[in-house]
N, C-alpha and C positions, 0 to 999 in steps of 0.2 A: 974783615969779619964784617964790618960796616957796610964793604961793597956788597958780599955776601946778603947778608941782612936788605938792604938797598934792592939788589935783583931778586931775591925772594918775596920783598911786596910788592915787584913788576910785576913778579910772574902770580900772585896771587891776587892783584889786580887785573892780570889779563884774564887769566878763569872766572874770578867775578864777570866780567864784560862779558866773557862767552856764556856763561849760564844764564846771565839776563837775555840774551840774544836768544838762547834755545829757548828761554821761558817766552817771550815776544812772539817767536815764532808759533811756540806752541797756543798760545792765546789767539793767534789768528789763525789757527787752525780748528781750534775749537767756534768757531764763528762766532766772535765778539764783535762788541761795538766797532764800529768806522768812523769816524767823522772827517767830515768833507764840508766843500765850501762851495754856495753858488758866487761865480763868479762871470767876467767881464760884462757886467749890466754901467759900468762907469765910463759916460759917454758925455763928457762936457759940453753944456749946451743944450741938454734934453730939456725940451719942453712939451707934456705932452696936448699941452692945447697948441702946439704949431708942428703938425706933420712932418713937415721936412726935417726936421731936427732929428727922427730916428734913423737917418744915412749919415749923420754924423760921423768922424773916427771916434774909435774907443782911445782910452788914454791905459796905453800899456806901462807906463812906468811903474806901475808895482809888480810887475814881472820883474823882477831882477833874478841874475843869475843864484845870487844866495836865495832869493823865494824858492826858484825853481829847485833850488839845493835840497833844500825841508821838503818840500813837496815830494820830492823823488823818495829822500830817504824815509820817511814816513808813510809813503805810498798812498798820500790822502786824497783823495778823489776830487776833480774838478766837475762842477755843473755849469757847464759851460752857456751863457747865452749865444744863441745863435739867432738871427733873425732872416726871417724870409721876406724874400725881396731885395735883401740886402747882402749878405753874406752867399745864398745861396736860392736858388729859384730863381724866375725870370724878373729882371728889373726894371722897375718903369721906366719909361722916356723920359729921361731930363734927371735921373737919380744914377746915381756912383754905384758901381762895386765896389765891395771893401773886401780884403783880403786879413785883418787884421785878425778875424775869427777864426780862419786857414790856418793862419799862423801860429797862435797861441794850439789848436788842436795836433799842429804838427809838430810843435816843441812837446807837449804833453807824451805825445807816442814816442818821441825819440826817448825821452828820458825813461818811461814809462810809469808815468803816473797816468792814474786810470782817469776816464773823463767820459762825460756825460754830455749830449746834445740837447739844452734847453731848450725847447721851440717857443717862439717867440712871432708872432706877427705885427705888420704896420700900426701905429698909433692909431688912424683913421678908421682902422676895421677893427679895433678894441684891444690889440695889444696881446690879454692873456685868452684861457680858454673860455670864453665864456657864453652865453646859450647863444647868440645871437652869430657867432664864428665857426660853428661846428664844419661847414662846409669848408673854410678859408683853412680853418686849423688841421683837419683832415690832407688838405692838400699838402699843408707846410709838412706834417710828419713823413708823407711820400717823399716829397722833394731832399729832404734832408736826408733820408736814408737814400734816395739817390744820392746827390750828392757825394755822401761820403764814402759809397761804394767805388763812385767813379774817379774821386783824387787818393781813393786807397788809402782812406782814415781809418782807426779803429776806435769804436765807441763801446762804450760798454753799454748804451742806452739809449732812450728816446725820452723826456720829460715834458708833460705839459703842464700847465698852469690854471685848472679851473678855479675860479674866481671873476668877482664883476669887472665890467669891463674898465679901462682905463678913462680916469675922467670922472666916474662915477662920483657926485658930490658928497660932501666929506658927513652932511647931515646922515647921509643914505646907511654910509658905511658905518657911521659911530653905531645907527641903529641895526645894523647886520649883528655889528664885535659887541655890541655893548647892552642889546635890548632897546627895542622900540615900545613894546606892549600895545595900548591900545592907541597909539600914533601911528602902526603899521598901514592901516587905509587911508590916512592921510598920505604916507610917504609913496607909499607904490601902487597905486592907482593904475599906471602908465604900464607898468612892469607884467603884473600877474595875468600869465596868458598861459592854462593848462594844455592847450592843444599845441600851440610853438614850443613848450618845453617838453613835451612829448616825441617830437620833431626831432630836437636837437639831441636829446637824451637816447633817441634811435641812433642817432648818428654818431653820437662819441660809444655809444656802447660798440658799435663795428670797428672802433680803432684798433682795441686789442684782440681782437679777432684775426682782422688784418695783419697786427703785428707779429702772432702767433706763425701766421702761416708763411711770412717773409724772414724769420729767425729772428726779428726783432724783442728787445726786451725794452716794453711801454711803460712806463712810471706815470705817475701827475702828483703835484702838489696842490691838494685844493685848500681851500679856505676851510677852516675849522668848523666854522657852525653846520657845515653839511653833517656832521657826526650830530651836532644837537638838532637838525631837522631830519635824520633818519632815524633819532628815537624813539619816535610815534609812528615810523614806517610811513609817512605823508613825505612829500616835498614842496611845500607851502611856502616855505621860508627861501630854499634855493631859485623857488618861482620868481618870487618877490626879488631875490638878490640876481637876479640874470646868471644865472649859474647851474652847473648843472651835474652829479655826479653817479654816473649808474654802477649798478654791482657789476663788475667783470674783471677779466683777468686781467688785473694792475699787475707791476711787478717794479716796484713796490708802489704804495700810496705814502707822499710823506704830509702829514698834515700840518697845517702852519701854525702851531704853537708858539707863535711871537707876543711873549709877554712885553716887548717894547711897545709894539701894534695895538695891543689890549690897553695897554696904558694909554697912547696919546688919545685913543677913539675916548674910551672907557673913563678915563681922567682919573684912575688908578690902577697900582699894578696887583694884578693877580697874585702873585708870588709863585714859586717853583712849580705849586700845586697845580699852575695850567698845564704845564707842562708834564706830570703825571696823569695830571686825569684824561685828556685828550691821547695819550700812548694807551691808557688801559682801555677808552673808549674803541680806539682804531681796532686794536687788538681781539677786544671781542665782537667787532662788527665785520671786519677783515680778516682776522685769523692774522699768520705773519707776515702779509703784504701789509698790514696795518702798520705802520712809523708817524714819526715825527719830524720836520725840521724844526728850528730854533733861532732865535733872532729878536732883533737886530742888533748889531755888533756895535759896542760905542753909545748906545740910545735908551735912555730910562733908565732902568737899575743897571742894566748892560754898560754902563760907564766904565764899572769897575768890572775888571776882567775874572776877577774869584767871582763874581758871582755868574757868570754864562761858566766858568771851569765846572763851578757846583750844579749846574743844571747839565751839561755835560755828566758829571759822576752821575748823575739823577737816573739820566737816560739809560745809562750803562746800568747801572743795578736793576732798572727793570727791565733789561733785556732787551731794548734796542737793538738793533741789527746795523745800520746805514743812520747818519746822521748828520745831515746836510745844517752848513749854518750861514747863515745870511748877514755878510755875505766874505767875499776873499779881501777885497779893498777894504771895504768897513774895516775887518778885525786889525788890518794890516795899520792902517792910518789911525784908529784910535789907542790901540795900546802898544804901539812903537817898534813896530815891524814883525819878523818872522817867527824872534823867541816864542811869540803868542800862539802861531801855529804849533810849535813844538807843544807848549804846556796844552794845550785843547787836544794835541792828538794823546798826551800824557794822560789826560783826564779820562779821555772815551776807553782807557786800558784799564781803570783803576775804579772802578764800582765802590760805594759804600760799603762797610762792612761791619757785622753786629749790629751795637747799639746804634750809630749813627744813620743805619740803613732804615731803621722804624722811623725815626724821626724824617729822613729826607722824604719818602714815599708817601709822606700822607698828602692827601690831594690839601687841604687845606678849607677855611671857612668861605675864603673870600672869592678863589676857583668856581668854589660848587654854587655859589651865590652867582657870579657872570655865568654859568652856563644855563643856572636857572632862568635867569630873566632872559635868557639867548632861547631858549625852550619857549616860552610864555610869547617871545614873538613869531615864533611858529605858530603857534595854537591862534595866537590872535589872526595871522597871513591865513591860516586854514578856513576859519572862523568867517575871514573879509573876501575869499576867493568867492562865494555865490551870487555875493552881492557886485562884485566888481565888476563878474561876467554877464551880469545880466544886464549892465548898460551899454554891453557890444552885442546884445540879442538873446544870447541864449545862458542861461545860469548854469555855472560846471563846478563840481567839489574840485579841492587840491586835488592834485594827482597823489598815488601811492605808490610804491614800490614795485608793484606790481601792474598798475594799469599804465606804463608805458612799454612795457615788454613786447609786444603787438600790436602793430596798427591794424586797428577795427577795419573788416572788410562794410563795402557798402553793401547796403540789401539788394 
């Protein structure tokens, strides 16, 4: 009888597992939240002030067989750092072609792990998709697409990173992410350039058009201040910060709702409300394409995994479809290995319910106060633009979301 009882329990347990698997499949089919990770940026010896370190080899130690097994089991997407003129594209004379990125993509493809190509350019060119790098970024996007086809790789899509160039002074970054008020005119006189912004805007706007024609899914992960800048239909803060985000067919947009970054630059944690606030704004401005990315794992309040789990569940509660976390390597290092990946994947499938839902999704005074300060910086940048441009010979107002759409014809 005991044997039969044990056998019955095992059968019941197997049935429960089967039901759980069916439930998970049904959840996935309904398009619920999928958690992913930015990955591949761990390069020992990196120094943004020494451009040659861009070509140093990656640290592949985090990509153990067990980590790959976890990524495969939960089908966790990777947004993999791939570097133009290093991993793909023409390599400068005296620099080495690296194949570690290629190895990672091939392993992901072999295991069925979804992978995106996260496009970066050399440190000397600004690394990220900033205003002055539009031409180089477009070349990089095209080169990555060509390289992936030549190597017979399967990339779910490509991602660019619209934000100020690498090496932006910390006080400038703090002003962008924490609000600068009247200090804007003192901080940004050399960067405010409406004409240059429009030229970059038009080039970046052509990227999604090219992507659609070539069957490429092109996403972007912008600095979240872009949403505060767009609140008044002007682009002044983006111009001051030297990045631009055209309203175009991005698929999707992952705004960097990084609590730890705001904490670092602003001096206080804006709370989980910063995630819900930016996700709502992203949806209002860009529809279903408006998403967020969260991080950084192991820093600030995210030193505790439970807080990151909470914010993943919060994003799932608000209907986030894809939720990249920065980053895979930091998550593994901060929280003791691959079990953290499984826990975060679980969190994405378990949004808050009932009473906890109402409390969790509230934006909170700290988050709204921070965003109000950023918007005041935008207003100050717009007000300062005519005076700053006058010093260059002709006063110009700050651009609007409409003024850069078409190049003005000469009379």
